[in-house]
C-alpha positions as CSV (number, residue, x, y, z in Angstrom):
1,X,57.7,0.0,-24.9
2,X,60.8,-0.2,-22.7
3,X,62.3,-3.2,-21.0
4,X,64.0,-3.2,-17.6
5,X,65.9,-6.1,-16.0
6,X,66.3,-5.8,-12.3
7,X,69.6,-7.6,-11.3
8,X,70.7,-6.0,-8.1
9,X,70.4,-7.4,-4.5
10,X,72.9,-9.3,-2.4
11,X,71.8,-12.9,-3.2
12,X,72.3,-14.0,0.4
13,X,70.0,-17.0,-0.2
14,X,72.6,-18.5,-2.5
15,X,75.7,-18.0,-0.3
16,X,78.5,-19.0,-0.6
17,X,78.0,-19.0,-4.4
18,X,77.3,-15.3,-4.3
19,X,80.1,-14.4,-1.9
20,X,82.2,-13.0,-4.8
21,X,79.7,-12.5,-7.5
22,X,76.2,-11.3,-8.3
23,X,73.6,-14.2,-8.3
24,X,72.4,-13.1,-11.7
25,X,75.8,-14.0,-13.2
26,X,75.6,-17.6,-12.0
27,X,75.2,-20.2,-14.7
28,X,71.8,-21.8,-15.3
29,X,72.4,-24.8,-17.5
30,X,74.3,-23.4,-20.5
31,X,74.0,-19.6,-20.0
32,X,74.4,-17.0,-17.3
33,X,71.1,-16.4,-15.3
34,X,70.7,-12.8,-16.6
35,X,70.5,-14.0,-20.2
36,X,67.1,-15.5,-19.6
37,X,65.2,-12.3,-18.8
38,X,67.0,-10.3,-21.5
39,X,66.1,-13.0,-24.1
40,X,62.4,-12.9,-22.9
41,X,62.2,-9.1,-23.4
42,X,63.8,-9.4,-26.9
43,X,61.4,-12.3,-27.8
44,X,58.5,-10.0,-26.8
45,X,59.6,-7.4,-29.3
46,X,61.3,-5.0,-26.9
47,X,64.5,-3.5,-28.3
48,X,65.3,-0.8,-25.7
49,X,66.5,-2.4,-22.5
50,X,68.0,-1.2,-19.3
51,X,69.7,-3.4,-16.7
52,X,69.7,-2.2,-13.1
53,X,72.3,-3.7,-10.8
54,X,74.6,-2.9,-7.9
55,X,77.4,-4.3,-5.7
56,X,81.0,-5.0,-6.4
57,X,80.2,-7.2,-9.5
58,X,78.3,-4.5,-11.4
59,X,81.1,-4.1,-13.9
60,X,80.9,-7.8,-14.8
61,X,77.5,-7.3,-16.4
62,X,79.0,-4.8,-18.9
63,X,81.8,-7.2,-19.7
64,X,79.3,-10.0,-20.2
65,X,76.5,-8.4,-22.0
66,X,78.5,-5.6,-23.7
67,X,76.2,-3.6,-26.0
68,X,73.7,-6.4,-26.4
69,X,74.7,-7.4,-29.9
70,X,74.5,-11.1,-29.0
71,X,70.7,-10.5,-28.4
72,X,70.2,-8.5,-31.6
73,X,70.2,-5.2,-29.8
74,X,72.0,-2.0,-30.8
75,X,72.8,-1.3,-27.1
76,X,71.9,-2.1,-23.5
77,X,71.6,0.7,-21.0
78,X,72.9,0.3,-17.5
79,X,72.3,2.0,-14.2
80,X,73.7,1.4,-10.7
81,X,71.7,0.8,-7.5
82,X,73.4,1.8,-4.3
83,X,72.6,-0.6,-1.4
84,X,69.5,-2.8,-1.3
85,X,66.5,-0.6,-1.3
86,X,64.0,-3.1,-2.7
87,X,62.6,-3.9,-6.2
88,X,60.5,-0.7,-6.4
89,X,63.5,1.4,-5.5
90,X,65.5,-0.4,-8.3
91,X,62.8,0.2,-10.8
92,X,62.7,3.9,-9.9
93,X,66.2,4.3,-11.3
94,X,64.9,3.6,-14.8
95,X,62.6,6.6,-14.9
96,X,64.7,8.8,-17.1
97,X,65.3,5.8,-19.4
98,X,61.6,5.1,-19.7
99,X,60.9,8.7,-20.7
100,X,57.1,8.5,-20.2
101,X,56.7,5.3,-22.1
102,X,55.2,2.0,-20.8
103,X,57.6,-0.6,-19.5
104,X,58.0,-4.3,-18.9
105,X,60.2,-5.2,-15.9
106,X,61.6,-8.7,-15.2
107,X,63.5,-9.8,-12.2
108,X,66.9,-11.0,-13.2
109,X,66.6,-14.4,-11.6
110,X,63.1,-15.3,-13.0
111,X,62.8,-17.8,-15.8
112,X,59.7,-18.3,-18.0
113,X,58.9,-21.2,-20.3
114,X,56.4,-19.2,-22.4
115,X,57.0,-16.5,-24.9
116,X,55.8,-13.3,-23.1
117,X,54.8,-11.6,-26.4
118,X,51.0,-12.3,-26.1
119,X,50.9,-10.9,-22.6
120,X,52.8,-7.8,-23.6
121,X,50.4,-7.3,-26.5
122,X,47.5,-7.5,-24.1
123,X,49.1,-4.8,-22.0
124,X,49.5,-2.6,-25.0
125,X,45.8,-2.9,-25.8
126,X,45.0,-2.2,-22.1
127,X,46.3,1.3,-22.6
128,X,47.0,2.3,-19.1
129,X,47.5,0.9,-15.6
130,X,49.5,-2.2,-14.7
131,X,49.5,-5.9,-15.6
132,X,51.0,-8.8,-13.7
133,X,51.6,-12.4,-14.5
134,X,50.4,-15.1,-12.1
135,X,51.3,-18.7,-11.7
136,X,49.7,-21.4,-9.6
137,X,52.2,-22.9,-7.3
138,X,52.3,-25.6,-4.6
139,X,54.0,-23.3,-2.0
140,X,52.3,-19.9,-2.3
141,X,53.4,-18.8,1.2
142,X,56.9,-18.2,-0.2
143,X,55.7,-15.5,-2.6
144,X,53.5,-12.6,-3.1
145,X,50.0,-14.1,-3.5
146,X,47.1,-12.6,-5.5
147,X,43.7,-12.7,-3.9
148,X,41.4,-13.0,-7.0
149,X,37.7,-12.5,-6.6
150,X,35.1,-12.3,-9.5
151,X,37.9,-12.3,-12.1
152,X,39.8,-9.3,-10.4
153,X,42.8,-9.1,-8.2
154,X,41.6,-7.4,-5.1
155,X,44.9,-7.4,-3.3
156,X,48.4,-8.9,-3.2
157,X,49.7,-10.3,0.1
158,X,53.4,-10.8,0.6
159,X,54.3,-14.3,1.9
160,X,51.0,-14.9,3.7
161,X,50.8,-17.5,6.4
162,X,47.3,-18.5,5.2
163,X,47.3,-17.8,1.4
164,X,43.9,-17.0,-0.1
165,X,44.9,-18.7,-3.3
166,X,47.8,-20.6,-4.9
167,X,48.4,-17.8,-7.5
168,X,51.9,-16.4,-7.0
169,X,52.9,-13.1,-8.5
170,X,55.8,-13.8,-10.8
171,X,58.7,-11.4,-11.4
172,X,57.3,-9.9,-14.6
173,X,55.6,-6.5,-14.1
174,X,54.1,-4.2,-16.7
175,X,53.4,-0.6,-15.9
176,X,52.5,2.7,-17.5
177,X,54.7,5.7,-16.8
178,X,52.6,6.6,-13.7
179,X,54.5,3.8,-11.8
180,X,57.2,6.3,-10.9
181,X,54.7,8.6,-9.2
182,X,53.3,5.6,-7.4
183,X,56.8,4.6,-6.2
184,X,57.4,8.2,-4.9
185,X,54.3,7.7,-2.7
186,X,55.6,4.5,-1.0
187,X,56.9,4.3,2.5
188,X,59.6,1.7,3.4
189,X,58.4,-1.6,4.6
190,X,59.4,-3.2,7.9
191,X,62.6,-4.4,6.3
192,X,63.4,-0.8,5.2
193,X,62.7,-1.4,1.5
194,X,60.3,-0.1,-1.1
195,X,58.2,-3.1,-2.0
196,X,56.8,-3.9,-5.4
197,X,53.8,-5.5,-3.7
198,X,52.9,-2.1,-2.4
199,X,53.1,-0.7,-6.0
200,X,50.7,-3.4,-7.2
201,X,48.3,-2.8,-4.4
202,X,48.2,0.9,-5.2
203,X,47.2,0.1,-8.8
204,X,44.6,-2.3,-7.5
205,X,43.0,0.4,-5.3
206,X,42.8,2.6,-8.4
207,X,41.1,-0.2,-10.3
208,X,43.9,-0.2,-12.9
209,X,45.6,-3.6,-12.5
210,X,45.0,-6.6,-14.8
211,X,46.5,-10.0,-14.8
212,X,47.1,-13.2,-16.8
213,X,47.8,-16.7,-15.5
214,X,50.7,-18.4,-17.1
215,X,50.3,-21.8,-18.7
216,X,53.9,-22.8,-18.8
217,X,56.4,-23.1,-16.0
218,X,57.9,-20.3,-14.1
219,X,61.0,-20.5,-11.8
220,X,62.3,-18.0,-9.3
221,X,65.9,-19.3,-9.6
222,X,67.4,-17.1,-6.9
223,X,65.1,-17.9,-4.1
224,X,66.7,-21.1,-2.8
225,X,69.3,-23.8,-3.7
226,X,66.4,-26.1,-4.6
227,X,64.9,-23.5,-6.9
228,X,68.3,-22.8,-8.5
229,X,68.8,-26.5,-9.2
230,X,65.3,-26.8,-10.6
231,X,65.8,-23.9,-12.9
232,X,68.8,-25.6,-14.4
233,X,66.9,-28.8,-15.0
234,X,63.9,-26.9,-16.5
235,X,66.2,-24.8,-18.8
236,X,68.0,-27.9,-20.0
237,X,64.7,-29.7,-20.8
238,X,63.4,-26.6,-22.7
239,X,66.7,-26.3,-24.7
240,X,66.7,-30.0,-25.6
241,X,63.0,-29.9,-26.5
242,X,63.6,-26.9,-28.7
243,X,66.5,-28.6,-30.5
244,X,68.9,-25.9,-29.6
């Protein structure tokens, strides 16, 4: 099982904080934002991790994370995304690294309270296809929303005006190696990007997407200043509760 942290993008929602740096390098309580997804992958038993980033601050990730020794890793792999082609386009850059294995991808600005190991284990037992993690939220219109019927996700709708549920698709995606063939079939969306929602919907149409609903909190720290501030408060409370 390989891990991929997607830490590209322009971070325009957090301007001017991101005017001279990548949003994933911003502090969230006592650590840089990108530490959180790396730690979650390591906690889930994944020891081979690639970070996908871009922009002028890409070299700062190497200086910060180095070879991953701080996380108990032998090395962290890096690749560079030119421009902002979307989450699916960023994930496609990890194809050679994944080498036909299964993967767990986490957005670099997503924080999770729970240990993701149980969900990764379920994906391993699943054998093939995709698995996504959902979380019930108060404002689903801000996210990709899962339409769940009879215990199955029948489609994912990106930022719907009239959400069919309150189950937001979080930034943790688990795929078999076929995901790269799926991405090659995509066409750019209206904003000119390859959308991860389209990847999930293709798996749904093939009957190969499963899901879990998170019990603990989830925070998309880079989506707004309010979310960024909330992420810091949640991270602080979790650290204090853990006695760390």
